C-alpha positions in Angstrom: 8.6 -6.8 14.8 9.7 -6.2 11.3 9.4 -3.6 8.5 9.8 -3.2 4.8 12.0 -0.3 3.5 10.0 0.9 0.5 11.3 1.2 -3.0 9.9 4.0 -5.1 8.2 2.7 -8.3 9.2 4.8 -11.3 8.8 4.4 -15.1 11.9 2.3 -15.2 10.5 -0.1 -12.5 7.0 -0.5 -13.8 7.5 -2.5 -17.0 3.9 -3.3 -17.9 0.4 -3.6 -16.6 -3.0 -4.7 -17.9 -4.6 -1.6 -16.3 -4.9 0.9 -19.1 -3.8 4.5 -18.5 -6.6 6.2 -20.4 -8.7 7.8 -17.5 -9.0 11.0 -19.5 -7.5 12.6 -22.6 -3.7 13.3 -22.5 -3.0 17.0 -21.9 -2.0 18.8 -25.1 -0.4 22.2 -25.3 -2.4 23.1 -28.3 -5.9 22.3 -26.9 -8.1 24.8 -25.1 -9.8 23.4 -22.0 -12.9 24.6 -20.3 -13.3 25.0 -16.6 -13.8 21.5 -15.0 -12.2 19.5 -17.9 -10.0 16.6 -16.8 -6.7 15.6 -18.4 -3.9 13.1 -17.6 -0.1 13.3 -17.9 1.3 9.9 -18.5 4.9 10.6 -19.4 6.1 12.0 -16.1 3.7 12.3 -13.2 1.0 9.8 -14.1 -1.6 12.2 -12.5 -5.1 13.4 -13.2 -5.6 17.2 -13.4 -8.8 19.3 -13.5 -8.9 22.7 -15.2 -9.6 25.5 -12.7 -10.3 28.2 -15.4 -12.0 28.6 -18.7 -10.1 29.1 -22.0 -7.2 27.2 -20.5 -4.5 27.1 -23.2 -0.8 26.4 -23.0 -0.6 26.0 -19.3 1.3 22.8 -18.4 -0.5 21.1 -15.4 2.8 19.6 -14.2 4.5 22.9 -13.6 1.3 24.9 -12.8 1.1 26.5 -9.4 -2.5 25.7 -9.0 -3.9 28.8 -10.6 -4.9 26.9 -13.8 -4.9 23.3 -12.9 -5.7 21.3 -9.8 -4.1 17.9 -9.2 -6.8 15.3 -8.5 -5.1 11.9 -8.1 -2.8 9.4 -9.7 -4.1 7.7 -12.8 -5.9 4.4 -12.2 -2.8 2.4 -13.1 -0.5 4.3 -10.8 -2.8 4.5 -7.7 -1.1 1.4 -6.4 2.0 3.4 -5.8 0.8 6.9 -4.7 0.9 6.4 -0.9 -3.0 6.7 -0.7 -4.7 3.5 0.5 -8.3 4.7 0.1 -8.0 5.6 -3.6 -7.8 2.1 -5.1 -6.8 0.7 -8.5 -9.7 -1.2 -10.0 -9.8 -3.4 -13.1 -12.2 -5.9 -14.5 -11.2 -9.5 -13.9 -7.7 -9.0 -12.5 -4.9 -6.5 -12.0 -1.5 -7.4 -13.2 1.9 -5.6 -12.9 5.3 -6.6 -14.1 8.0 -4.8 -12.2 11.8 -4.7 -12.6 13.5 -4.8 -9.2 15.9 -1.8 -8.9 17.4 -3.1 -5.7 17.0 -6.2 -3.5 13.4 -7.0 -2.8 12.6 -9.5 0.0 9.1 -8.4 0.9 5.9 -7.1 -0.8 2.8 -5.9 1.0 -0.7 -5.2 -0.4 -3.2 -2.9 1.3 -7.0 -2.3 0.8 -7.3 -5.1 -1.6 -10.5 -6.8 -2.7 -10.0 -9.9 -4.8 -10.1 -13.7 -4.4 -6.3 -14.1 -4.5 -2.9 -12.5 -5.0 0.0 -14.2 -6.7 3.6 -13.0 -6.8 6.2 -14.5 -9.2 9.9 -13.7 -9.3 12.0 -14.5 -12.3 15.8 -14.2 -12.3 17.8 -12.6 -15.1 19.8 -15.8 -15.7 16.8 -18.1 -15.9 14.1 -16.6 -18.2 10.8 -18.4 -17.8 11.9 -20.2 -14.6 10.5 -18.6 -11.5 12.8 -18.4 -8.4 9.7 -17.6 -6.3 6.0 -18.3 -7.0 3.4 -18.0 -4.2 -0.3 -17.5 -4.3 -2.4 -16.5 -1.3 -6.2 -16.6 -1.0 -7.8 -13.4 0.3 -11.2 -15.1 0.9 -12.1 -14.5 4.6 -13.4 -17.8 6.0 -12.7 -17.1 9.7 -16.4 -17.4 10.5 -16.4 -21.1 9.5 -15.7 -23.0 12.8 -17.9 -26.1 12.4 -20.2 -27.9 9.9 -23.1 -25.6 10.5 -21.1 -22.5 9.7 -19.5 -24.3 6.8 -22.9 -24.6 5.1 -24.4 -21.4 6.2 -21.7 -18.8 6.1 -21.8 -16.4 3.1 -18.2 -16.0 2.1 -18.3 -12.6 0.4 -15.7 -10.7 2.2 -12.0 -10.5 1.6 -8.9 -10.1 3.7 -7.7 -6.6 2.7 -4.1 -6.9 3.6 -1.6 -9.6 2.5 2.1 -10.0 2.9 4.7 -11.9 0.9 8.2 -12.5 2.3 11.0 -15.0 1.8 11.7 -14.0 -1.8 15.1 -12.7 -3.1 14.5 -10.5 -6.1 17.9 -9.1 -6.9 18.4 -6.0 -9.1 17.1 -6.7 -12.6 14.8 -9.5 -11.6 11.2 -9.5 -12.8 8.4 -9.4 -10.3 5.0 -10.4 -11.7 1.9 -9.6 -9.6 -1.6 -10.9 -10.3 -4.5 -9.6 -8.2 -7.8 -11.5 -8.8 -8.8 -14.6 -10.6 -10.4 -13.2 -13.8 -13.9 -12.8 -12.4 -15.7 -9.7 -11.1 -13.7 -6.5 -10.4 -10.3 -6.6 -8.6 -9.2 -3.7 -6.4 -6.0 -2.8 -4.6 -5.2 0.4 -2.6 -1.4 0.2 -2.3 1.5 -2.1 -3.3 4.7 -1.6 -1.3 7.9 -3.6 -2.0 11.4 -3.4 -0.6 13.8 -5.1 1.8 12.3 -6.7 4.9 14.2 -6.1 8.1 13.8 -7.4 11.6 13.8 -4.9 14.5 13.0 -7.3 17.4 10.5 -9.7 18.8 6.9 -8.6 19.1 5.5 -8.7 22.6 2.1 -8.9 24.2 0.7 -5.4 24.6 0.9 -4.7 20.9 -2.4 -3.1 19.9 -4.2 -2.5 16.6 -6.9 0.1 16.1 -8.7 2.4 13.7 -8.8 6.2 13.3 -11.9 7.4 11.4 -11.9 10.8 9.7 -15.7 10.6 9.0 -17.8 13.3 10.6 -20.9 12.6 12.6 -23.1 15.5 13.7 -26.5 15.5 15.4 -28.9 18.4 15.2 -31.4 19.7 17.8 -34.0 17.2 16.7 -31.7 14.2 17.1 -31.1 13.6 13.4 -27.6 12.5 12.6 -25.6 13.6 9.5 -22.8 11.2 8.7 -20.1 12.1 6.1 -18.0 9.0 5.3 -14.3 9.8 4.9 -11.0 7.9 4.9 -9.7 5.9 7.8 -6.3 4.8 9.0 -5.0 1.8 10.9 -2.7 2.8 13.7 -0.7 0.1 15.4 1.2 0.4 18.7 4.1 -2.1 18.8 5.8 -3.4 21.9 8.9 -5.3 21.0 12.1 -6.7 22.6 15.5 -6.5 21.1 19.1 -7.1 22.3 20.4 -3.9 23.9 23.5 -4.3 21.7 21.3 -3.7 18.6 20.2 -0.2 19.7 22.5 1.5 17.2 21.4 -0.6 14.3 17.7 -0.1 15.0 18.2 3.6 15.5 19.9 3.9 12.1 17.0 2.0 10.4 14.3 4.1 12.0 16.1 7.4 11.4 16.3 6.6 7.7 12.5 6.3 7.7 11.7 9.4 9.8 10.1 11.1 6.8 9.2 8.0 4.7 6.1 5.8 5.1 7.0 2.2 5.4 5.4 -1.2 6.1 5.5 -2.3 9.7 4.3 -5.7 10.8 4.4 -7.8 13.9 5.2 -11.2 12.3 4.2 -12.9 9.0 1.9 -15.3 10.9 -0.1 -12.4 12.5 -0.8 -10.3 9.4 -3.8 -12.1 8.0 -5.2 -13.5 11.3 -4.8 -10.4 13.5 -4.2 -7.5 11.0 -1.0 -6.5 12.8 0.4 -4.7 9.7 0.2 -1.1 8.7 1.6 1.3 6.2 2.5 4.6 7.7 5.1 6.5 9.8 6.2 7.0 13.3 6.2 10.3 15.2 9.0 9.5 17.6 10.5 6.7 19.6 12.7 5.9 22.6 15.0 3.0 23.1 15.9 2.3 26.7 19.6 1.5 26.9 20.8 -1.4 28.9 24.4 -2.2 29.6 23.5 -5.9 29.3 20.4 -7.8 28.4 17.2 -6.8 26.5 15.6 -3.4 25.7 11.8 -3.1 25.5 10.8 -0.6 22.9 7.4 1.0 22.1 6.8 2.2 18.6 3.5 3.9 17.6 2.8 3.9 13.9 0.2 6.3 12.3 -1.4 4.5 9.3 -1.8 6.4 6.0 -5.3 6.9 4.7 
């Protein structure tokens, strides 16, 4: 049972990207906007706003109270860091980010991705051009291939949507280069979360994965169904064991994340095969105290949508 303490990606962290930030025109104080017009603000919030009124002049969408502008989403480039998994970055061919680590990074997780592969490279400040970490993982889902028949008949068109990289040591100032996709088709990713990976305990049998759907399904008196697709989340209920003497440490870690979404995963080997990783938050927890021995903890994580 492990987690990644997330680092907030700011202008000083995101050095460059091949995803352009030109979703809509940049807001200008001297331009009059009609009701329904869209603008972006790239200098500070990196958000998309829609005008709620006609003859909208001189109203800054960043400081507006909602009377003149409605915040719609992050810009396409910054959707990877907005804590919304369903609203994905998309780019033709591949998605690249170059990030400057503001503090120690030992884990990076990707959610709601759709691309043939993801590559992470880390370069130290004392060795420009020489990567201290370079790993590429395939996202092609070939789990249906179990014999020669399925090898020749399976249509490999789906992708593993979650991928995890650990074992790196990107110290402050190090460059982290991310490449999603191989240059063909359209690459997607819902969220990129990086930070320091920490171990809470050993994952036990009894850990469960699931799905919470927010779609609505209604049937009328004639038996006709109306389905409105909406977002979903991936809750995970973790059972894990830890030394009773570690209760104070685990409590401090979890308490620091009580209002912060984080990445929780059972074990590196179980992420791609079982999907035992989620990005979300816990409601509460209890740690049984033992004078000696092992404490068994249950931790329920609500996944973000």
